[in-house]
N, C-alpha and C positions, 0 to 999 in steps of 0.2 A: 758198310760204313763208308762215309765220304772220304776220298783220298786226302791224306795229310793230317787226319785227326788221330789223336792218341786216346784210347779208352782207359778210364780210371775208375776204380771203385771208391766212392766217397762214403765214409762212415758217418751216418746220422743216427736217428733211432733205428733206421733200416739202412741197408746198403743201397746207395743210389748210383746208378751207372751214368757217368758223365764222360764227355768227349771234349778234347781241347785241341786247338790249333793256334800256333803263334801267328803274329802278323804285325805289320808296321804301323797300322792305324788304330784308332780308338777301339778298345775292347767292346765287343757286343756279346751280351748274355741273352739267351733265348729261353722262354718258359712257355711250353706248348699247352694246347687246350685239352679238355677231357676226352679220353679214349684215343688221342693222338700220341705221338712220341717225339723224341728229339729230332729225328730225321724228317719229320713233316715240315721242317723249315729249310729243306735242302736247296730249293730253287733260290730262296732269299740268300742263303749262305754263299752259294756260288756267285751271286751278284756282288757280294761284299767280301770276296775272298781275300782281299788285302788287309782286312781287319783281323785282330786277335779275336778268336771266337770261342765261346763256351756254350755248350748245349748239354742237356741232360734229360733222362727219362724220369718223370715224376714217379713217386711211389705208386706201385700197382700198374705201371705202364712199362712197355718195352722190356728191358732187361733188369729193371730195378726190382727190389724185393716187394712182394705183396705185403699187405698190412691189415690190421683190424681197424685202424683209425685213418680216415681220409679227410679229416677236417681242414679248414683253412689253416689253423694253427700248426698242424703237423706238416703241411706243405711249406709254410714259412720257415719252420725249423730246418727242413731239408734244403731249402734255398740258401739259408745262412751257412749250412755246412758246405755246400758247393762253393759259395763265395769265399769261405775261409780256406778251402783247399787250394784255390787258384790265385786268390788275392789280386784280382784285376784292378787297375788304377782308374778310378772315375769312369766306370763302364756305362754305356747306354744299355739299359735292360729293356727287353722287348717281350711282351706277353700277349697271348691270344686267349680270349674267352676265360676259361678257368685260370690259365696262366696269368692273364691280365688282372683278375680279381686278387689272386694270391700275391702278385707283384705289388699292387697298390697297398695291400695290407702289410707286406714286408717293408715297404718304404716308409709307411706311417709309424711302424712299431719298432724300428731298429735305428741304429746309428750308422747305417750303411751310407757311404759317400758315393753317390751315383752322379754321372754326368746328366742323366735325365731318364725318364721312363716313357715308353711308347706302347700304348694300350690298344689292342685290336678288338673292338666290340665286346667289352666285358658285359656280362648279362646283368646290368644294373637296371632293374625294373622299377625299383622304389617300393615294391610290395612282394610279399611271399606269394608264390603261385596258388591260384585257386584250384578247385577240384579238377578241372580239365587239365591244368598244368601238371598236377601230381599224377594223374592218369597217364599223361604223356611220358613223364619220367619213368613210371613203372613199365610202360611199353618199350621205352628206349633200353631199359635194363634187360628185358627179355631179348630184344634184338641183338644187344651186345653179347649176351651169353651165346646165342645161336651162332653168331659170326666167329666166335672163338673155335667152333667145331667145323668151320667151312674151309675150303681151299681159297688161296689168294685169288685165283681166277674168278671164282664165284662171288667173292666179296667185291672185286672190281666191277663185275657186271651189275651188282646192285648199286654201286657208287655211281656208275654212269647214268643210271636212271634217276637217282636222288639228286645228283649234282651235275647236270649236263653242262658241257662247255669247258671243263677242266682239261689240263694236259694229261697225257698218258703217265708222265712221271708222278703227277699229283695223285692219280688214282692208285698207282702201285704202292706208294708210300702210305697213303691213307689206309689201304686195305691191309698192309702188313701190320700197321699199328692196331687195327681192329681185331686181328687174330691174336696178338700178343698183349692182352690187357686183362686185368681182373675186373669182371663186371661190377664188383662191389665199389669200384672207384666212383660210381654214380651216386653213392651215398653222400658225396660232397654237395650234391644238388639239394639236399634236404636241410641245409644250413641256412637259416633266415638271413644271416649276415652276407651271404652270397649276393642277394638281390638288393638289400637296403642298407647294408653296412657302410657303403661308400659315403653316405652323408656324414658319418662320424669320423672319417679319416681324411677326406680330401683337403680340408682346411689345415691339416697338420703336415702336408707334403710341401716342402719348400725347395723345389727344383723344377726344371723344365718338364712339362707334361704334354704329351700329345695323345688325344683320344680319337681313334678312328671309328667312324660310324658308317653304316650302310643304309640300304632301303628296308624298311620294316616289312614291306610287301613281299620281300624276297627272303625274309627270315632274320634280318639284323635286329638286334635287341634294343639298342639305344634309340629312344624317340627324341623328337625335337624338344619336348618339354623337359626330358631328362638332360639333354644337352645344355639347355638354358640354366638348369639348376646346377649342373657341374660348373659352368662358368661363374655363377653367383657364389658358389662355395670356394672356388679357387680361381682368382682372376688371371693367374698365369697359365691356366689350362687352355691348350689350343685344340679346338674341335675341327676335325677334318672329315668331311662327308664325301664318300666315294660311292658311285653307283655299283653296288654289290650286295651280296647276301652276308650271312654271318662270317663265313670264311673269306674275308675281304681279299687277302693276298692270293687266294686261289681263283676267285671270280674276276678280279681286276688287278692282275699282277703288276702291270706297268704303272698303274696309278698308285699302288701300294709302295712300290720301290721309289717312285718320285717323292711321295710323302716322307718316306724314311730318309732319303737323301737330303731333303730340305730340312728335316729336323736335325740331322747330324750337322749340317752347315750352321744351323742356328746355335747349337751347343758349342761348336768350335769357335764361334765368334765371341763367346762370353769370356 
């Protein structure tokens, strides 16, 4: 656990392991991606250590309870429970991939009062994956199960091949998360609303939004066509393109931090 954090069990439908650190600046709440966990944001957290910070393991991840339901709705209920536990004042909420999708749904469906939301490459495709995509998800599930039986060192070795160029710290935390995850969390990927549901919710979000995108050739999901559609649906949405893959903060950490700092400044000026 990162120094200075207090671990707390939050009661939702399941027990969610959350971590809290006080700070003098705007609260930051982090929602991680699928098969990651709370501490996969460690480098970012260290960079913003003067902020009040809340992180948590999503259901089925890290030290949170396993579940039979990994739908968007269930994740939103867990996020509401975490927010209710800590009651941060006008936080900036940050989500990556699965966390970004769940965050957008949370924001559109609740009365939460956020300072803004910062979305790192949500998998908004605009359509449900075709046969090849479904086969990829099935293969990913097999890989996820296999890694839960491996040593951290062996998972790190695979990570270095799959994601060259990350720091040693990123590989270590990524590997730890892969070992301590329920492979069934990937059932989240079979929900059609993951990919196309954003069209129904973006127009209902009335707060500052930043959407980070990367290079499709490197595995980032959001295309230029989807970026334009996001802007059409919510004129307040800020699109930030960074030369990176799907894990933008891992591939281009400095650019990610700069984008987050700029967004915080924008919120503070309101």
